[in-house]
C-alpha positions in Angstrom: 47.3 20.5 -2.3 46.7 17.8 -4.9 45.3 15.6 -2.2 43.0 18.3 -1.0 41.8 19.0 -4.5 41.1 15.3 -5.0 39.2 15.1 -1.7 37.3 18.3 -2.6 36.3 16.9 -6.0 35.1 13.6 -4.4 33.0 15.6 -1.9 31.6 17.7 -4.7 30.7 14.6 -6.8 29.0 13.1 -3.7 27.1 16.3 -3.1 25.9 16.2 -6.7 24.7 12.7 -6.3 22.9 13.4 -3.0 21.3 16.4 -4.5 20.1 14.4 -7.5 18.6 11.8 -5.1 17.1 14.3 -2.8 15.3 16.3 -5.5 13.1 15.7 -8.5 10.7 13.2 -6.8 13.1 11.4 -4.6 15.6 10.7 -7.3 13.3 8.4 -9.2 13.7 10.3 -12.4 16.3 9.5 -15.0 19.7 10.5 -13.6 22.8 10.9 -15.8 25.1 9.0 -13.5 28.2 9.5 -15.8 27.8 13.3 -15.7 27.2 13.3 -11.9 30.2 11.1 -11.3 32.7 12.5 -13.8 34.9 9.4 -13.2 35.6 5.9 -14.3 33.2 3.0 -14.5 34.1 1.7 -11.0 33.5 5.1 -9.5 30.3 5.4 -11.3 29.1 2.1 -9.9 30.1 3.0 -6.4 28.2 6.3 -6.6 25.1 4.5 -8.0 25.1 2.2 -5.0 25.7 5.1 -2.6 22.8 7.1 -4.1 20.5 4.1 -4.1 21.1 3.4 -0.4 20.3 7.1 0.3 16.8 6.6 -0.8 14.3 6.5 2.1 14.2 3.1 3.8 16.9 1.6 1.6 19.6 1.3 4.4 17.6 -1.5 6.0 16.5 -4.8 4.5 12.9 -4.6 3.4 12.0 -8.1 4.7 13.7 -8.2 8.1 14.7 -4.6 8.9 18.3 -5.5 9.4 21.1 -3.1 8.2 22.2 -4.1 4.8 24.5 -1.4 3.5 27.7 -3.5 3.9 26.4 -6.2 1.5 23.3 -4.9 -0.2 21.2 -7.0 -2.5 18.2 -6.0 -4.5 14.9 -7.4 -5.8 14.6 -5.9 -9.3 10.9 -6.9 -9.6 10.1 -4.7 -6.6 12.9 -2.1 -6.7 13.8 -2.9 -3.0 17.0 -3.4 -1.1 17.4 -6.6 0.9 20.1 -8.4 2.9 22.1 -11.4 1.9 20.0 -13.8 4.0 16.7 -12.6 2.6 18.2 -12.7 -0.9 18.7 -16.4 -0.5 15.1 -16.9 0.4 14.0 -14.7 -2.5 15.8 -17.0 -4.9 13.4 -19.8 -4.1 10.4 -17.7 -5.2 11.5 -17.8 -8.9 12.8 -15.0 -11.1 9.2 -14.2 -12.3 8.4 -13.2 -8.6 11.8 -11.8 -7.4 15.0 -11.5 -9.5 17.8 -10.7 -7.0 21.2 -9.2 -7.7 24.1 -8.1 -5.6 25.0 -4.4 -5.7 28.6 -5.3 -5.0 29.2 -8.4 -7.1 26.9 -8.0 -10.1 27.0 -5.5 -13.0 23.4 -4.1 -13.4 22.0 -3.0 -16.7 20.7 0.6 -17.2 17.1 -0.6 -17.1 17.7 -2.4 -13.9 19.1 0.8 -12.3 16.0 2.6 -13.5 13.8 0.1 -11.8 15.7 0.6 -8.5 15.4 4.4 -8.9 11.7 4.3 -9.5 11.2 1.8 -6.7 12.6 2.0 -3.2 11.8 0.4 0.1 9.6 3.2 1.4 7.7 3.4 -1.9 6.8 -0.3 -1.8 5.8 0.0 1.9 3.6 3.0 1.2 1.9 1.3 -1.6 1.1 -1.8 0.5 -0.3 0.4 3.3 -2.6 2.4 1.0 -6.3 1.8 1.9 -6.9 -0.2 -1.3 -4.3 -2.8 -0.3 -4.2 -2.2 3.5 -1.2 -4.5 4.0 0.3 -2.9 7.1 3.9 -3.5 8.1 3.1 -5.9 11.0 0.9 -8.0 8.7 3.7 -8.2 6.1 6.3 -9.3 8.5 4.1 -12.0 10.0 3.4 -13.6 6.6 5.8 -16.4 5.5 8.2 -15.1 2.8 6.5 -17.2 0.1 3.1 -15.9 1.1 4.2 -12.2 1.1 5.2 -12.1 -2.5 2.3 -14.2 -3.8 -0.3 -11.8 -2.4 -2.4 -9.9 -5.0 -1.1 -6.6 -3.6 2.6 -7.5 -4.2 1.6 -8.8 -7.7 -0.1 -5.5 -8.5 3.0 -3.5 -7.4 5.2 -5.6 -9.7 2.9 -5.0 -12.6 2.7 -1.3 -11.9 6.5 -0.9 -11.7 6.9 -2.8 -14.9 4.3 -0.6 -16.6 6.1 2.5 -15.4 9.4 1.3 -16.8 7.7 0.5 -20.1 6.3 4.1 -20.3 2.7 3.0 -20.2 0.2 5.9 -19.9 -2.2 3.8 -17.7 -1.0 1.7 -14.8 -2.8 -1.6 -13.7 -5.2 -1.1 -10.9 -7.0 -4.5 -10.6 -6.0 -7.1 -8.0 -5.8 -10.7 -9.3 -5.3 -14.0 -7.6 -1.8 -15.4 -7.5 -1.3 -19.1 -6.8 1.8 -20.0 -4.9 3.8 -23.0 -6.2 2.6 -26.3 -4.8 4.7 -28.6 -2.6 5.0 -31.1 -5.5 6.4 -28.5 -7.9 8.9 -27.1 -5.3 12.2 -28.9 -5.0 13.5 -29.8 -1.5 16.5 -27.5 -2.0 14.3 -24.5 -2.8 12.1 -25.2 0.2 15.1 -25.4 2.4 16.4 -22.0 1.1 12.9 -20.5 1.5 12.6 -21.6 5.1 16.2 -20.9 6.0 16.7 -24.5 7.1 16.1 -28.0 5.9 12.4 -29.0 6.0 10.7 -32.3 5.6 8.9 -33.3 2.5 5.5 -32.8 4.2 4.0 -29.4 4.4 5.4 -27.5 7.4 2.9 -25.8 9.7 3.9 -22.1 10.1 3.1 -19.7 12.8 -0.3 -18.1 12.6 -0.4 -14.4 11.7 -0.9 -11.8 14.5 -4.4 -10.5 14.4 -5.1 -6.8 14.5 -6.5 -6.2 18.0 -10.2 -5.3 18.2 -9.5 -2.2 20.3 -7.4 -0.6 17.6 -9.7 -1.5 14.7 -12.8 0.7 14.9 -13.2 0.3 11.2 -12.7 -2.4 8.6 -9.1 -2.3 7.4 -10.1 -2.6 3.8 -13.4 -0.6 3.1 -13.1 1.5 6.3 -16.7 1.0 7.3 -17.2 1.5 11.1 -17.9 -1.6 13.1 -21.1 -1.7 15.1 -23.8 -4.0 16.4 -24.9 -4.4 12.8 -21.4 -4.7 11.2 -19.4 -7.4 12.9 -15.7 -7.8 13.2 -14.0 -10.7 11.5 -10.3 -11.6 11.1 -8.6 -12.9 8.0 -6.9 -16.2 8.9 -4.1 -15.6 6.4 -3.0 -12.1 7.2 -4.7 -11.1 10.4 -6.6 -8.1 9.2 -9.7 -7.0 11.0 -12.4 -6.9 8.2 -16.1 -6.8 7.7 -18.2 -9.5 6.1 -18.3 -7.8 2.7 -14.5 -7.7 2.6 -14.2 -11.4 3.5 -16.9 -13.0 1.4 -17.4 -16.7 1.3 -15.9 -16.8 -2.2 -12.5 -16.0 -0.6 -12.6 -18.8 1.9 -10.0 -21.5 1.4 -8.3 -24.2 3.5 -5.0 -23.2 5.1 -3.1 -26.5 5.4 0.1 -24.6 6.3 -1.7 -23.4 9.4 -3.3 -26.8 10.1 -6.7 -25.7 8.9 -8.1 -28.3 6.4 -11.6 -26.8 6.0 -12.4 -23.5 4.2 -11.9 -20.6 6.6 -12.4 -16.9 6.4 -9.9 -14.9 4.4 -10.1 -11.4 3.1 -10.6 -10.5 -0.6 -7.1 -9.0 -0.8 -5.4 -12.3 0.2 -7.8 -14.4 -1.9 -9.8 -12.4 -4.5 -13.2 -14.1 -4.9 -13.9 -15.8 -8.2 -16.1 -14.0 -10.7 -19.8 -14.8 -10.5 -21.2 -17.2 -13.1 -24.4 -16.9 -15.0 -27.0 -19.6 -14.1 -27.0 -22.4 -16.6 -23.4 -21.9 -17.8 -20.7 -24.3 -16.7 -18.1 -23.1 -14.2 -14.6 -22.4 -15.5 -12.2 -25.3 -15.0 -10.3 -23.4 -12.3 -13.5 -22.4 -10.4 -15.1 -25.8 -10.3 -12.7 -27.4 -7.8 -13.0 -24.5 -5.4 -16.8 -24.5 -5.6 -16.7 -28.2 -4.9 -14.6 -27.8 -1.9 -16.8 -25.1 -0.4 -20.0 -27.2 -1.2 -18.6 -30.3 0.4 -17.9 -28.5 3.7 -20.7 -28.8 6.2 -22.1 -25.5 7.5 -21.4 -26.4 11.1 -17.8 -27.2 10.3 -17.4 -23.9 8.4 -18.8 -22.0 11.3 -16.5 -23.8 13.8 -13.4 -23.1 11.6 -14.4 -19.4 11.3 -15.0 -19.1 15.0 -18.4 -17.5 14.6 -20.3 -19.8 17.0 -20.9 -16.6 19.1 -19.5 -13.2 19.9 -17.0 -11.2 17.8 -14.4 -12.9 15.6 
């Protein structure tokens, strides 16, 4: 009877935890874990992990879709659950981009648990797939790990989550450019961890992104304007989105040496937000001058060839 009472109490505590996660906005409010658990610190921690993994999408690694409940890790900056392998790759991004912790080995602070409650794999995915960002799942998975988390969309989500935790009345809405670390500033050990294997000191050429097929993209994936004989299709060379000319302005064109493209090529304004326009007669900002020089140095014919606009649809 004592064993049955203990089993019944454990089941009741688990039911309370599941109910708290399932209600009140998906369990992203403040949950009094100690009251829900009614047990010791170890049991409270176990119930926290169990409740977190019950949030939608959290049973699979966000970055590779592999099951990760046996050894779950988390990215606190994004409130996502990832596997051990992807956690190692996250470490190379820097803690300002992704601060990873183990749910089994590390003791998380209250604020860190709150970040995980407010986040969740499905919430991050839904945010990226909103029309304003339009980073669909297949686009995310095709990007290299380093490129994924240096996109303006991922940066905006990190800032919004941080603002929520700080209790800000207004959340950030503007996309901003995020420059990934250069090869010179990245150590060989960090690059090896990021790639999952040892790499040479030279920049490695990565696989090109999968382009959204023309037949399934009747509209621009960013502004949603319908393509026609007057509104041509283009593809972002970085993420593969099918976009219009207005959503891939020349101000967003950059070289992609990691893809073997040395001349400025078409990229969408989400992957590379264009620089602010300058007033005639005023000097360019220091950061803008080199980019303008690169674009000015490229011959029009070379830019057209790199963009694939010599004829037909791109």
